[in-house]
C-alpha positions in Angstrom: 0.3 -0.5 -0.1 1.2 3.6 -1.1 1.2 6.8 1.1 -1.8 9.2 0.2 1.7 11.7 -0.7 3.6 8.8 -2.5 0.3 8.3 -4.7 -0.4 11.9 -5.7 3.4 12.2 -6.8 2.8 9.4 -8.6 -0.7 10.6 -10.6 1.9 13.1 -11.2 4.3 11.7 -12.4 2.0 9.1 -15.3 0.8 12.5 -16.1 3.6 14.1 -17.2 4.6 10.8 -18.9 1.2 11.2 -20.6 1.7 14.6 -21.4 4.8 14.3 -22.9 3.5 11.6 -24.9 1.6 13.4 -26.7 4.3 16.3 -27.0 5.7 14.0 -29.0 3.0 12.5 -31.0 2.2 16.0 -32.3 4.9 17.5 -33.1 7.9 14.1 -33.5 5.0 11.9 -35.6 4.2 14.1 -37.9 7.6 15.7 -38.6 8.8 12.6 -39.0 6.8 11.5 -42.2 6.4 14.4 -43.6 10.6 14.5 -43.4 10.7 10.7 -44.5 12.8 10.3 -41.5 12.9 7.5 -38.8 9.2 6.8 -38.1 9.8 3.7 -36.0 12.2 6.1 -33.9 9.2 8.4 -32.6 6.6 5.6 -32.4 8.5 3.6 -30.0 9.4 7.1 -28.0 5.4 7.6 -28.3 4.8 4.1 -26.8 7.1 3.7 -23.9 6.2 7.1 -22.8 3.3 5.9 -22.4 3.4 3.0 -21.1 5.3 5.0 -17.9 2.5 7.7 -18.0 0.0 4.4 -17.2 2.4 2.4 -15.5 2.4 5.2 -12.3 -0.7 6.8 -13.6 -3.1 3.5 -12.4 -0.6 2.4 -10.3 -1.1 6.0 -8.0 -4.9 5.9 -8.3 -4.5 2.3 -7.4 -2.3 2.9 -4.1 -0.2 -0.4 -5.0 2.5 -1.0 -7.4 2.7 -4.8 -8.5 
């Protein structure tokens, strides 16, 4: 069981990771696709950031880290 302040911190960290993934999707996705550059690298960064965000967000809401 996580304490209240740790849960709040986890939710904040999760929200930050999700915000970064949205930023990456908006900024890097179309730019990489238009330039013919490495779209895969941008996609991997977006998915990893969103995954960490969801992990921290759900862990903070549930109050457990599994």
